[in-house]
N, CA, C and O atoms as CSV, one atom per row, in Angstrom:
chain,resi,resn,atom,element,x,y,z
A,1,MET,N,N,0.834,-1.174,0.000
A,1,MET,CA,C,0.000,0.000,0.000
A,1,MET,C,C,0.890,1.252,0.000
A,1,MET,O,O,1.819,1.361,0.800
A,2,ARG,N,N,0.602,2.166,-0.881
A,2,ARG,CA,C,1.376,3.403,-1.003
A,2,ARG,C,C,0.872,4.422,0.011
A,2,ARG,O,O,-0.335,4.579,0.196
A,3,SER,N,N,1.792,5.108,0.660
A,3,SER,CA,C,1.384,6.113,1.627
A,3,SER,C,C,0.970,7.391,0.907
A,3,SER,O,O,1.405,7.654,-0.214
A,4,ASP,N,N,0.127,8.179,1.562
A,4,ASP,CA,C,-0.379,9.426,1.002
A,4,ASP,C,C,0.575,10.544,1.397
A,4,ASP,O,O,0.641,10.921,2.567
A,5,GLY,N,N,1.307,11.071,0.439
A,5,GLY,CA,C,2.283,12.106,0.711
A,5,GLY,C,C,1.773,13.512,0.446
A,5,GLY,O,O,2.561,14.458,0.408
A,6,ARG,N,N,0.449,13.664,0.259
A,6,ARG,CA,C,-0.084,14.984,-0.088
A,6,ARG,C,C,0.190,16.035,0.989
A,6,ARG,O,O,0.488,17.185,0.664
A,7,LEU,N,N,0.094,15.661,2.256
A,7,LEU,CA,C,0.322,16.636,3.321
A,7,LEU,C,C,1.748,17.175,3.243
A,7,LEU,O,O,1.952,18.390,3.235
A,8,ALA,N,N,2.713,16.303,3.185
A,8,ALA,CA,C,4.119,16.735,3.116
A,8,ALA,C,C,4.363,17.576,1.861
A,8,ALA,O,O,5.070,18.582,1.909
A,9,ARG,N,N,3.784,17.163,0.756
A,9,ARG,CA,C,3.996,17.887,-0.495
A,9,ARG,C,C,3.355,19.269,-0.461
A,9,ARG,O,O,3.937,20.232,-0.961
A,10,MET,N,N,2.172,19.378,0.120
A,10,MET,CA,C,1.507,20.680,0.184
A,10,MET,C,C,2.175,21.603,1.206
A,10,MET,O,O,2.230,22.814,0.989
A,11,LEU,N,N,2.676,21.063,2.300
A,11,LEU,CA,C,3.436,21.892,3.239
A,11,LEU,C,C,4.652,22.474,2.519
A,11,LEU,O,O,4.963,23.658,2.651
A,12,HIS,N,N,5.329,21.619,1.758
A,12,HIS,CA,C,6.498,22.028,0.975
A,12,HIS,C,C,6.122,23.167,0.027
A,12,HIS,O,O,6.806,24.188,-0.024
A,13,VAL,N,N,5.045,22.990,-0.715
A,13,VAL,CA,C,4.616,23.994,-1.699
A,13,VAL,C,C,4.236,25.299,-1.016
A,13,VAL,O,O,4.665,26.367,-1.452
A,14,LEU,N,N,3.446,25.235,0.037
A,14,LEU,CA,C,2.978,26.454,0.694
A,14,LEU,C,C,4.126,27.261,1.286
A,14,LEU,O,O,4.148,28.487,1.177
A,15,VAL,N,N,5.077,26.578,1.912
A,15,VAL,CA,C,6.215,27.294,2.482
A,15,VAL,C,C,7.066,27.895,1.374
A,15,VAL,O,O,7.503,29.040,1.482
A,16,HIS,N,N,7.307,27.129,0.302
A,16,HIS,CA,C,8.046,27.692,-0.839
A,16,HIS,C,C,7.332,28.914,-1.411
A,16,HIS,O,O,7.965,29.927,-1.709
A,17,MET,N,N,6.019,28.814,-1.561
A,17,MET,CA,C,5.271,29.949,-2.098
A,17,MET,C,C,5.519,31.196,-1.254
A,17,MET,O,O,5.758,32.278,-1.790
A,18,ALA,N,N,5.462,31.041,0.053
A,18,ALA,CA,C,5.668,32.191,0.940
A,18,ALA,C,C,7.090,32.728,0.822
A,18,ALA,O,O,7.299,33.940,0.768
A,19,LEU,N,N,8.054,31.833,0.782
A,19,LEU,CA,C,9.453,32.260,0.720
A,19,LEU,C,C,9.817,32.878,-0.633
A,19,LEU,O,O,10.749,33.675,-0.731
A,20,LEU,N,N,9.066,32.498,-1.679
A,20,LEU,CA,C,9.359,32.993,-3.023
A,20,LEU,C,C,8.444,34.135,-3.455
A,20,LEU,O,O,8.420,34.498,-4.631
A,21,GLY,N,N,7.704,34.694,-2.528
A,21,GLY,CA,C,6.873,35.842,-2.881
A,21,GLY,C,C,5.386,35.616,-2.775
A,21,GLY,O,O,4.610,36.565,-2.886
A,22,GLY,N,N,4.968,34.384,-2.563
A,22,GLY,CA,C,3.561,34.133,-2.292
A,22,GLY,C,C,2.668,33.802,-3.457
A,22,GLY,O,O,1.466,33.629,-3.257
A,23,ARG,N,N,3.189,33.704,-4.674
A,23,ARG,CA,C,2.337,33.417,-5.837
A,23,ARG,C,C,3.050,32.447,-6.779
A,23,ARG,O,O,4.237,32.601,-7.068
A,24,GLU,N,N,2.301,31.440,-7.254
A,24,GLU,CA,C,2.848,30.480,-8.223
A,24,GLU,C,C,1.734,30.000,-9.141
A,24,GLU,O,O,0.560,30.027,-8.773
A,25,THR,N,N,2.105,29.567,-10.326
A,25,THR,CA,C,1.139,28.979,-11.258
A,25,THR,C,C,1.043,27.480,-11.010
A,25,THR,O,O,1.939,26.873,-10.422
A,26,SER,N,N,-0.051,26.898,-11.466
A,26,SER,CA,C,-0.224,25.435,-11.355
A,26,SER,C,C,0.892,24.714,-12.093
A,26,SER,O,O,1.372,23.674,-11.642
A,27,GLU,N,N,1.302,25.267,-13.225
A,27,GLU,CA,C,2.345,24.635,-14.027
A,27,GLU,C,C,3.677,24.619,-13.274
A,27,GLU,O,O,4.386,23.613,-13.277
A,28,ARG,N,N,4.005,25.719,-12.641
A,28,ARG,CA,C,5.269,25.806,-11.891
A,28,ARG,C,C,5.245,24.858,-10.694
A,28,ARG,O,O,6.231,24.175,-10.420
A,29,ILE,N,N,4.128,24.819,-9.990
A,29,ILE,CA,C,4.004,23.909,-8.846
A,29,ILE,C,C,4.080,22.467,-9.326
A,29,ILE,O,O,4.701,21.629,-8.673
A,30,ALA,N,N,3.457,22.172,-10.453
A,30,ALA,CA,C,3.501,20.816,-11.002
A,30,ALA,C,C,4.940,20.403,-11.318
A,30,ALA,O,O,5.325,19.255,-11.095
A,31,GLU,N,N,5.728,21.344,-11.837
A,31,GLU,CA,C,7.150,21.064,-12.093
A,31,GLU,C,C,7.880,20.747,-10.793
A,31,GLU,O,O,8.674,19.809,-10.732
A,32,MET,N,N,7.604,21.542,-9.743
A,32,MET,CA,C,8.253,21.328,-8.448
A,32,MET,C,C,7.930,19.940,-7.888
A,32,MET,O,O,8.780,19.291,-7.279
A,33,LEU,N,N,6.686,19.494,-8.106
A,33,LEU,CA,C,6.226,18.233,-7.532
A,33,LEU,C,C,6.332,17.053,-8.498
A,33,LEU,O,O,6.002,15.921,-8.145
A,34,ASN,N,N,6.792,17.327,-9.716
A,34,ASN,CA,C,6.881,16.282,-10.732
A,34,ASN,C,C,5.527,15.589,-10.932
A,34,ASN,O,O,5.420,14.364,-10.880
A,35,THR,N,N,4.510,16.406,-11.159
A,35,THR,CA,C,3.165,15.891,-11.368
A,35,THR,C,C,2.474,16.727,-12.433
A,35,THR,O,O,3.101,17.574,-13.068
A,36,ASN,N,N,1.199,16.492,-12.626
A,36,ASN,CA,C,0.401,17.148,-13.651
A,36,ASN,C,C,-0.268,18.399,-13.065
A,36,ASN,O,O,-0.713,18.368,-11.918
A,37,PRO,N,N,-0.349,19.500,-13.829
A,37,PRO,CA,C,-1.022,20.702,-13.335
A,37,PRO,C,C,-2.477,20.467,-12.918
A,37,PRO,O,O,-2.983,21.162,-12.037
A,38,VAL,N,N,-3.148,19.506,-13.534
A,38,VAL,CA,C,-4.533,19.198,-13.160
A,38,VAL,C,C,-4.587,18.679,-11.722
A,38,VAL,O,O,-5.491,19.031,-10.965
A,39,VAL,N,N,-3.620,17.844,-11.352
A,39,VAL,CA,C,-3.539,17.329,-9.981
A,39,VAL,C,C,-3.293,18.487,-9.015
A,39,VAL,O,O,-3.887,18.540,-7.939
A,40,VAL,N,N,-2.429,19.398,-9.398
A,40,VAL,CA,C,-2.129,20.567,-8.570
A,40,VAL,C,C,-3.391,21.407,-8.384
A,40,VAL,O,O,-3.706,21.806,-7.263
A,41,ARG,N,N,-4.114,21.678,-9.470
A,41,ARG,CA,C,-5.330,22.493,-9.371
A,41,ARG,C,C,-6.378,21.826,-8.485
A,41,ARG,O,O,-7.052,22.503,-7.708
A,42,ARG,N,N,-6.520,20.523,-8.593
A,42,ARG,CA,C,-7.492,19.793,-7.766
A,42,ARG,C,C,-7.103,19.875,-6.285
A,42,ARG,O,O,-7.945,20.124,-5.423
A,43,THR,N,N,-5.827,19.664,-6.012
A,43,THR,CA,C,-5.362,19.677,-4.629
A,43,THR,C,C,-5.425,21.082,-4.042
A,43,THR,O,O,-5.909,21.263,-2.924
A,44,LEU,N,N,-4.943,22.075,-4.782
A,44,LEU,CA,C,-5.001,23.447,-4.286
A,44,LEU,C,C,-6.441,23.952,-4.217
A,44,LEU,O,O,-6.747,24.847,-3.429
A,45,GLY,N,N,-7.319,23.388,-5.030
A,45,GLY,CA,C,-8.742,23.728,-4.927
A,45,GLY,C,C,-9.303,23.359,-3.562
A,45,GLY,O,O,-10.120,24.090,-3.001
A,46,ALA,N,N,-8.861,22.219,-3.028
A,46,ALA,CA,C,-9.293,21.827,-1.679
A,46,ALA,C,C,-8.765,22.810,-0.643
A,46,ALA,O,O,-9.467,23.146,0.311
A,47,LEU,N,N,-7.534,23.272,-0.826
A,47,LEU,CA,C,-6.967,24.256,0.100
A,47,LEU,C,C,-7.694,25.601,-0.040
A,47,LEU,O,O,-7.889,26.312,0.945
A,48,ARG,N,N,-8.085,25.938,-1.256
A,48,ARG,CA,C,-8.847,27.180,-1.487
A,48,ARG,C,C,-10.195,27.100,-0.762
A,48,ARG,O,O,-10.636,28.072,-0.149
A,49,ASP,N,N,-10.829,25.960,-0.839
A,49,ASP,CA,C,-12.128,25.786,-0.182
A,49,ASP,C,C,-12.037,25.964,1.329
A,49,ASP,O,O,-13.044,26.239,1.982
A,50,HIS,N,N,-10.854,25.812,1.880
A,50,HIS,CA,C,-10.634,25.979,3.323
A,50,HIS,C,C,-9.949,27.310,3.659
A,50,HIS,O,O,-9.512,27.514,4.792
A,51,GLY,N,N,-9.856,28.208,2.682
A,51,GLY,CA,C,-9.331,29.541,2.930
A,51,GLY,C,C,-7.828,29.635,3.101
A,51,GLY,O,O,-7.330,30.624,3.638
A,52,ILE,N,N,-7.096,28.627,2.655
A,52,ILE,CA,C,-5.638,28.624,2.808
A,52,ILE,C,C,-4.960,29.314,1.634
A,52,ILE,O,O,-3.994,30.054,1.816
A,53,VAL,N,N,-5.466,29.072,0.433
A,53,VAL,CA,C,-4.951,29.726,-0.772
A,53,VAL,C,C,-6.118,30.363,-1.522
A,53,VAL,O,O,-7.284,30.070,-1.259
A,54,ALA,N,N,-5.775,31.230,-2.450
A,54,ALA,CA,C,-6.759,31.832,-3.345
A,54,ALA,C,C,-6.218,31.693,-4.764
A,54,ALA,O,O,-5.009,31.595,-4.975
A,55,SER,N,N,-7.125,31.687,-5.728
A,55,SER,CA,C,-6.686,31.594,-7.120
A,55,SER,C,C,-7.086,32.853,-7.866
A,55,SER,O,O,-8.112,33.475,-7.590
A,56,GLU,N,N,-6.238,33.207,-8.822
A,56,GLU,CA,C,-6.497,34.346,-9.684
A,56,GLU,C,C,-6.308,33.895,-11.117
A,56,GLU,O,O,-5.284,33.300,-11.453
A,57,GLY,N,N,-7.283,34.171,-11.962
A,57,GLY,CA,C,-7.184,33.791,-13.359
A,57,GLY,C,C,-6.517,34.859,-14.191
A,57,GLY,O,O,-6.198,35.946,-13.709
A,58,GLY,N,N,-6.314,34.529,-15.440
A,58,GLY,CA,C,-5.784,35.501,-16.379
A,58,GLY,C,C,-4.275,35.635,-16.348
A,58,GLY,O,O,-3.573,34.925,-15.628
A,59,ARG,N,N,-3.806,36.565,-17.150
A,59,ARG,CA,C,-2.369,36.817,-17.267
A,59,ARG,C,C,-1.801,37.230,-15.905
A,59,ARG,O,O,-2.333,38.120,-15.242
A,60,GLY,N,N,-0.731,36.578,-15.507
A,60,GLY,CA,C,-0.123,36.866,-14.219
A,60,GLY,C,C,-0.857,36.237,-13.048
A,60,GLY,O,O,-0.513,36.482,-11.891
A,61,GLY,N,N,-1.864,35.428,-13.342
A,61,GLY,CA,C,-2.646,34.784,-12.292
A,61,GLY,C,C,-1.943,33.562,-11.726
A,61,GLY,O,O,-0.768,33.321,-12.004
A,62,GLY,N,N,-2.655,32.819,-10.954
A,62,GLY,CA,C,-2.118,31.616,-10.332
A,62,GLY,C,C,-2.646,31.465,-8.933
A,62,GLY,O,O,-3.748,31.914,-8.620
A,63,TRP,N,N,-1.871,30.845,-8.106
A,63,TRP,CA,C,-2.250,30.578,-6.721
A,63,TRP,C,C,-1.452,31.474,-5.793
A,63,TRP,O,O,-0.266,31.719,-6.010
A,64,LYS,N,N,-2.117,31.958,-4.757
A,64,LYS,CA,C,-1.425,32.756,-3.755
A,64,LYS,C,C,-1.948,32.360,-2.378
A,64,LYS,O,O,-3.053,31.836,-2.242
A,65,LEU,N,N,-1.141,32.618,-1.378
A,65,LEU,CA,C,-1.546,32.344,-0.011
A,65,LEU,C,C,-2.653,33.307,0.388
A,65,LEU,O,O,-2.566,34.504,0.116
A,66,ALA,N,N,-3.684,32.795,1.026
A,66,ALA,CA,C,-4.783,33.636,1.494
A,66,ALA,C,C,-4.551,34.090,2.928
A,66,ALA,O,O,-5.221,34.999,3.419
A,67,LYS,N,N,-3.604,33.453,3.589
A,67,LYS,CA,C,-3.251,33.779,4.971
A,67,LYS,C,C,-1.737,33.755,5.089
A,67,LYS,O,O,-1.046,33.221,4.221
A,68,SER,N,N,-1.233,34.326,6.147
A,68,SER,CA,C,0.209,34.254,6.389
A,68,SER,C,C,0.565,32.874,6.923
A,68,SER,O,O,-0.305,32.142,7.396
A,69,LEU,N,N,1.835,32.521,6.846
A,69,LEU,CA,C,2.278,31.230,7.366
A,69,LEU,C,C,2.026,31.111,8.864
A,69,LEU,O,O,1.841,30.004,9.372
A,70,GLU,N,N,2.015,32.221,9.570
A,70,GLU,CA,C,1.732,32.203,11.012
A,70,GLU,C,C,0.292,31.804,11.297
A,70,GLU,O,O,-0.010,31.285,12.372
A,71,GLU,N,N,-0.602,32.046,10.334
A,71,GLU,CA,C,-2.028,31.779,10.516
A,71,GLU,C,C,-2.458,30.390,10.034
A,71,GLU,O,O,-3.594,29.979,10.267
A,72,ILE,N,N,-1.568,29.677,9.372
A,72,ILE,CA,C,-1.895,28.352,8.824
A,72,ILE,C,C,-1.147,27.310,9.633
A,72,ILE,O,O,0.070,27.398,9.794
A,73,THR,N,N,-1.874,26.319,10.144
A,73,THR,CA,C,-1.219,25.230,10.876
A,73,THR,C,C,-1.154,23.986,10.001
A,73,THR,O,O,-1.851,23.872,8.992
A,74,VAL,N,N,-0.307,23.072,10.411
A,74,VAL,CA,C,-0.223,21.782,9.726
A,74,VAL,C,C,-1.599,21.108,9.762
A,74,VAL,O,O,-2.009,20.478,8.787
A,75,LEU,N,N,-2.305,21.241,10.878
A,75,LEU,CA,C,-3.642,20.642,10.989
A,75,LEU,C,C,-4.611,21.260,9.996
A,75,LEU,O,O,-5.444,20.548,9.435
A,76,ASP,N,N,-4.526,22.567,9.761
A,76,ASP,CA,C,-5.389,23.212,8.766
A,76,ASP,C,C,-5.204,22.569,7.395
A,76,ASP,O,O,-6.177,22.268,6.704
A,77,VAL,N,N,-3.957,22.362,7.011
A,77,VAL,CA,C,-3.658,21.782,5.704
A,77,VAL,C,C,-4.119,20.327,5.657
A,77,VAL,O,O,-4.722,19.894,4.675
A,78,GLN,N,N,-3.837,19.583,6.711
A,78,GLN,CA,C,-4.237,18.178,6.757
A,78,GLN,C,C,-5.754,18.045,6.628
A,78,GLN,O,O,-6.239,17.201,5.875
A,79,ARG,N,N,-6.487,18.856,7.341
A,79,ARG,CA,C,-7.957,18.779,7.288
A,79,ARG,C,C,-8.493,19.216,5.932
A,79,ARG,O,O,-9.502,18.687,5.466
A,80,ALA,N,N,-7.829,20.178,5.295
A,80,ALA,CA,C,-8.264,20.615,3.967
A,80,ALA,C,C,-8.073,19.506,2.931
A,80,ALA,O,O,-8.824,19.416,1.960
A,81,LEU,N,N,-7.071,18.675,3.148
A,81,LEU,CA,C,-6.773,17.620,2.175
A,81,LEU,C,C,-7.662,16.398,2.312
A,81,LEU,O,O,-7.773,15.616,1.368
A,82,GLY,N,N,-8.291,16.215,3.445
A,82,GLY,CA,C,-9.150,15.053,3.554
A,82,GLY,C,C,-9.757,14.871,4.913
A,82,GLY,O,O,-9.158,15.188,5.940
A,83,ALA,N,N,-10.951,14.356,4.895
A,83,ALA,CA,C,-11.637,14.054,6.145
A,83,ALA,C,C,-11.150,12.708,6.660
A,83,ALA,O,O,-10.486,11.954,5.949
A,84,GLY,N,N,-11.480,12.437,7.854
A,84,GLY,CA,C,-11.116,11.153,8.430
A,84,GLY,C,C,-9.869,11.247,9.269
A,84,GLY,O,O,-9.231,12.296,9.361
A,85,PRO,N,N,-9.537,10.140,9.874
A,85,PRO,CA,C,-8.387,10.133,10.777
A,85,PRO,C,C,-7.061,10.280,10.043
A,85,PRO,O,O,-6.934,9.907,8.877
A,86,ILE,N,N,-6.078,10.830,10.747
A,86,ILE,CA,C,-4.728,10.955,10.216
A,86,ILE,C,C,-4.083,9.582,10.196
A,86,ILE,O,O,-3.388,9.221,9.247
A,87,LEU,N,N,-4.322,8.820,11.259
A,87,LEU,CA,C,-3.756,7.475,11.412
A,87,LEU,C,C,-4.860,6.436,11.550
A,87,LEU,O,O,-5.150,6.000,12.664
A,88,PRO,N,N,-5.476,6.032,10.461
A,88,PRO,CA,C,-6.528,5.026,10.601
A,88,PRO,C,C,-5.945,3.690,11.058
A,88,PRO,O,O,-4.877,3.277,10.607
A,89,ALA,N,N,-6.659,3.028,11.951
A,89,ALA,CA,C,-6.223,1.716,12.438
A,89,ALA,C,C,-6.537,0.670,11.381
A,89,ALA,O,O,-7.664,0.588,10.894
A,90,ALA,N,N,-5.551,-0.116,11.032
A,90,ALA,CA,C,-5.752,-1.203,10.067
A,90,ALA,C,C,-6.249,-2.422,10.832
A,90,ALA,O,O,-5.465,-3.198,11.378
A,91,THR,N,N,-7.558,-2.570,10.857
A,91,THR,CA,C,-8.155,-3.684,11.588
A,91,THR,C,C,-8.555,-4.785,10.624
A,91,THR,O,O,-8.559,-4.604,9.407
A,92,SER,N,N,-8.885,-5.911,11.191
A,92,SER,CA,C,-9.286,-7.075,10.401
A,92,SER,C,C,-10.794,-7.267,10.511
A,92,SER,O,O,-11.394,-7.034,11.560
A,93,SER,N,N,-11.386,-7.694,9.410
A,93,SER,CA,C,-12.818,-8.018,9.432
A,93,SER,C,C,-13.067,-9.375,8.785
A,93,SER,O,O,-14.152,-9.646,8.271
A,94,ASP,N,N,-12.046,-10.218,8.820
A,94,ASP,CA,C,-12.173,-11.546,8.221
A,94,ASP,C,C,-13.114,-12.454,9.008
A,94,ASP,O,O,-13.841,-13.263,8.432
A,95,HIS,N,N,-13.088,-12.305,10.335
A,95,HIS,CA,C,-13.880,-13.175,11.218
A,95,HIS,C,C,-14.545,-12.325,12.291
A,95,HIS,O,O,-14.111,-12.345,13.443
A,96,PRO,N,N,-15.589,-11.578,11.940
A,96,PRO,CA,C,-16.189,-10.634,12.880
A,96,PRO,C,C,-16.756,-11.264,14.152
A,96,PRO,O,O,-16.926,-10.573,15.156
A,97,SER,N,N,-17.045,-12.538,14.124
A,97,SER,CA,C,-17.584,-13.175,15.334
A,97,SER,C,C,-16.482,-13.735,16.232
A,97,SER,O,O,-16.768,-14.220,17.327
A,98,CYS,N,N,-15.252,-13.677,15.794
A,98,CYS,CA,C,-14.138,-14.229,16.568
A,98,CYS,C,C,-13.758,-13.263,17.694
A,98,CYS,O,O,-13.461,-12.098,17.427
A,99,PRO,N,N,-13.764,-13.726,18.944
A,99,PRO,CA,C,-13.406,-12.841,20.058
A,99,PRO,C,C,-11.942,-12.389,20.013
A,99,PRO,O,O,-11.631,-11.305,20.506
A,100,VAL,N,N,-11.052,-13.172,19.448
A,100,VAL,CA,C,-9.644,-12.779,19.344
A,100,VAL,C,C,-9.505,-11.630,18.345
A,100,VAL,O,O,-8.795,-10.660,18.609
A,101,GLU,N,N,-10.179,-11.737,17.204
A,101,GLU,CA,C,-10.134,-10.648,16.225
A,101,GLU,C,C,-10.726,-9.371,16.814
A,101,GLU,O,O,-10.161,-8.291,16.639
A,102,ARG,N,N,-11.847,-9.483,17.504
A,102,ARG,CA,C,-12.468,-8.305,18.106
A,102,ARG,C,C,-11.555,-7.674,19.153
A,102,ARG,O,O,-11.434,-6.450,19.214
A,103,ALA,N,N,-10.912,-8.503,19.979
A,103,ALA,CA,C,-10.006,-7.982,21.008
A,103,ALA,C,C,-8.775,-7.332,20.373
A,103,ALA,O,O,-8.328,-6.273,20.815
A,104,SER,N,N,-8.235,-7.967,19.343
A,104,SER,CA,C,-7.082,-7.393,18.632
A,104,SER,C,C,-7.450,-6.052,18.014
A,104,SER,O,O,-6.700,-5.083,18.128
A,105,ASN,N,N,-8.597,-5.999,17.365
A,105,ASN,CA,C,-9.058,-4.755,16.756
A,105,ASN,C,C,-9.244,-3.667,17.806
A,105,ASN,O,O,-8.898,-2.510,17.565
A,106,ALA,N,N,-9.786,-4.024,18.965
A,106,ALA,CA,C,-10.014,-3.042,20.030
A,106,ALA,C,C,-8.697,-2.424,20.499
A,106,ALA,O,O,-8.623,-1.218,20.735
A,107,VAL,N,N,-7.658,-3.251,20.634
A,107,VAL,CA,C,-6.339,-2.747,21.046
A,107,VAL,C,C,-5.794,-1.785,19.990
A,107,VAL,O,O,-5.294,-0.710,20.323
A,108,LEU,N,N,-5.889,-2.169,18.726
A,108,LEU,CA,C,-5.394,-1.315,17.650
A,108,LEU,C,C,-6.160,0.001,17.571
A,108,LEU,O,O,-5.557,1.063,17.421
A,109,VAL,N,N,-7.472,-0.064,17.671
A,109,VAL,CA,C,-8.298,1.143,17.589
A,109,VAL,C,C,-7.967,2.090,18.746
A,109,VAL,O,O,-7.848,3.297,18.537
A,110,ALA,N,N,-7.818,1.557,19.960
A,110,ALA,CA,C,-7.496,2.401,21.120
A,110,ALA,C,C,-6.118,3.046,20.966
A,110,ALA,O,O,-5.955,4.232,21.251
A,111,ALA,N,N,-5.138,2.281,20.522
A,111,ALA,CA,C,-3.784,2.819,20.341
A,111,ALA,C,C,-3.777,3.895,19.266
A,111,ALA,O,O,-3.149,4.939,19.442
A,112,HIS,N,N,-4.454,3.660,18.176
A,112,HIS,CA,C,-4.500,4.646,17.097
A,112,HIS,C,C,-5.258,5.894,17.519
A,112,HIS,O,O,-4.892,6.997,17.115
A,113,ALA,N,N,-6.293,5.748,18.311
A,113,ALA,CA,C,-7.040,6.913,18.794
A,113,ALA,C,C,-6.149,7.788,19.678
A,113,ALA,O,O,-6.188,9.014,19.581
A,114,ALA,N,N,-5.354,7.161,20.531
A,114,ALA,CA,C,-4.434,7.925,21.388
A,114,ALA,C,C,-3.377,8.642,20.543
A,114,ALA,O,O,-3.068,9.809,20.782
A,115,ALA,N,N,-2.834,7.940,19.565
A,115,ALA,CA,C,-1.837,8.552,18.678
A,115,ALA,C,C,-2.470,9.672,17.854
A,115,ALA,O,O,-1.847,10.712,17.640
A,116,GLU,N,N,-3.679,9.468,17.401
A,116,GLU,CA,C,-4.409,10.483,16.626
A,116,GLU,C,C,-4.598,11.757,17.452
A,116,GLU,O,O,-4.380,12.863,16.956
A,117,ALA,N,N,-4.999,11.599,18.696
A,117,ALA,CA,C,-5.210,12.762,19.563
A,117,ALA,C,C,-3.913,13.551,19.730
A,117,ALA,O,O,-3.927,14.782,19.709
A,118,ARG,N,N,-2.809,12.859,19.892
A,118,ARG,CA,C,-1.511,13.533,20.051
A,118,ARG,C,C,-1.090,14.224,18.751
A,118,ARG,O,O,-0.582,15.345,18.782
A,119,LEU,N,N,-1.300,13.564,17.618
A,119,LEU,CA,C,-0.973,14.178,16.324
A,119,LEU,C,C,-1.797,15.436,16.080
A,119,LEU,O,O,-1.261,16.448,15.628
A,120,VAL,N,N,-3.077,15.384,16.371
A,120,VAL,CA,C,-3.941,16.552,16.194
A,120,VAL,C,C,-3.432,17.704,17.061
A,120,VAL,O,O,-3.408,18.855,16.625
A,121,GLU,N,N,-3.030,17.389,18.279
A,121,GLU,CA,C,-2.484,18.404,19.176
A,121,GLU,C,C,-1.222,19.043,18.595
A,121,GLU,O,O,-1.095,20.267,18.570
A,122,ILE,N,N,-0.295,18.213,18.131
A,122,ILE,CA,C,0.968,18.718,17.577
A,122,ILE,C,C,0.736,19.473,16.272
A,122,ILE,O,O,1.261,20.572,16.093
A,123,TYR,N,N,-0.046,18.895,15.357
A,123,TYR,CA,C,-0.331,19.558,14.086
A,123,TYR,C,C,-1.015,20.900,14.316
A,123,TYR,O,O,-0.702,21.879,13.637
A,124,GLY,N,N,-1.941,20.954,15.263
A,124,GLY,CA,C,-2.669,22.186,15.540
A,124,GLY,C,C,-1.805,23.267,16.161
A,124,GLY,O,O,-2.111,24.454,16.044
A,125,ALA,N,N,-0.729,22.867,16.820
A,125,ALA,CA,C,0.167,23.824,17.477
A,125,ALA,C,C,1.366,24.201,16.613
A,125,ALA,O,O,2.254,24.925,17.063
A,126,THR,N,N,1.395,23.709,15.368
A,126,THR,CA,C,2.544,23.960,14.502
A,126,THR,C,C,2.140,24.808,13.302
A,126,THR,O,O,1.561,24.299,12.342
A,127,PRO,N,N,2.447,26.109,13.362
A,127,PRO,CA,C,2.176,26.949,12.189
A,127,PRO,C,C,3.233,26.705,11.111
A,127,PRO,O,O,4.350,26.282,11.409
A,128,LEU,N,N,2.871,26.973,9.870
A,128,LEU,CA,C,3.806,26.786,8.769
A,128,LEU,C,C,5.014,27.711,8.888
A,128,LEU,O,O,6.065,27.437,8.308
A,129,SER,N,N,4.872,28.788,9.623
A,129,SER,CA,C,6.017,29.674,9.848
A,129,SER,C,C,7.134,28.946,10.590
A,129,SER,O,O,8.305,29.273,10.398
A,130,ASP,N,N,6.802,27.964,11.437
A,130,ASP,CA,C,7.829,27.165,12.111
A,130,ASP,C,C,8.642,26.361,11.100
A,130,ASP,O,O,9.857,26.220,11.239
A,131,ILE,N,N,7.962,25.835,10.085
A,131,ILE,CA,C,8.648,25.062,9.039
A,131,ILE,C,C,9.565,25.987,8.238
A,131,ILE,O,O,10.712,25.642,7.953
A,132,ALA,N,N,9.051,27.156,7.880
A,132,ALA,CA,C,9.860,28.122,7.126
A,132,ALA,C,C,11.088,28.534,7.924
A,132,ALA,O,O,12.190,28.613,7.381
A,133,ARG,N,N,10.899,28.796,9.213
A,133,ARG,CA,C,12.013,29.209,10.067
A,133,ARG,C,C,13.063,28.094,10.158
A,133,ARG,O,O,14.260,28.360,10.051
A,134,ALA,N,N,12.620,26.860,10.353
A,134,ALA,CA,C,13.556,25.730,10.432
A,134,ALA,C,C,14.307,25.551,9.110
A,134,ALA,O,O,15.502,25.257,9.113
A,135,ALA,N,N,13.618,25.724,7.992
A,135,ALA,CA,C,14.262,25.592,6.683
A,135,ALA,C,C,15.328,26.662,6.488
A,135,ALA,O,O,16.418,26.380,5.989
A,136,MET,N,N,15.011,27.878,6.879
A,136,MET,CA,C,15.965,28.978,6.718
A,136,MET,C,C,17.183,28.777,7.623
A,136,MET,O,O,18.306,29.076,7.218
A,137,GLU,N,N,16.977,28.279,8.830
A,137,GLU,CA,C,18.087,28.020,9.732
A,137,GLU,C,C,18.996,26.921,9.190
A,137,GLU,O,O,20.220,27.008,9.284
A,138,ARG,N,N,18.375,25.882,8.618
A,138,ARG,CA,C,19.178,24.803,8.013
A,138,ARG,C,C,19.946,25.305,6.813
A,138,ARG,O,O,21.104,24.941,6.613
A,139,ALA,N,N,19.302,26.146,6.007
A,139,ALA,CA,C,19.988,26.687,4.826
A,139,ALA,C,C,21.193,27.528,5.240
A,139,ALA,O,O,22.239,27.472,4.593
A,140,LYS,N,N,21.056,28.296,6.302
A,140,LYS,CA,C,22.189,29.106,6.798
A,140,LYS,C,C,23.302,28.215,7.307
A,140,LYS,O,O,24.481,28.500,7.097
A,141,GLY,N,N,22.923,27.123,7.983
A,141,GLY,CA,C,23.917,26.196,8.526
A,141,GLY,C,C,24.670,25.428,7.450
A,141,GLY,O,O,25.807,25.010,7.667
A,142,GLU,N,N,24.041,25.240,6.287
A,142,GLU,CA,C,24.671,24.505,5.197
A,142,GLU,C,C,25.517,25.410,4.316
A,142,GLU,O,O,26.318,24.930,3.514
A,143,ALA,N,N,25.340,26.712,4.463
A,143,ALA,CA,C,26.076,27.655,3.598
A,143,ALA,C,C,27.494,27.869,4.064
A,143,ALA,O,O,28.238,28.631,3.445
């Protein structure tokens, strides 16, 4: 099963957009992500629906941040990209009447719920400005 890297990719794009002036075209973002501009428009459309980015048509148009990096959290981006848990528990439903399967599933669901609560807490407390600041500090250290 392939993992969903949309959150990491969109965090990358949003921080780059801010550091590079705040505006990019779907084509340019698609080049950065090695994907199709249609995929970029669909994904950024979800972020637009949540007030994270805005789109402008026409010459010189494209995508721009609708809020500052200080106002956008990792949780905001994660929720804009999809409903449901961040860490869904992979449970079994092969033998629903089996008490061992039910007990195993209960342990997994409880553990994932605890991890989910902690992730939501951390994501909600992490603005994208923290990512930008860490990136800039690393860039200075590598220079």
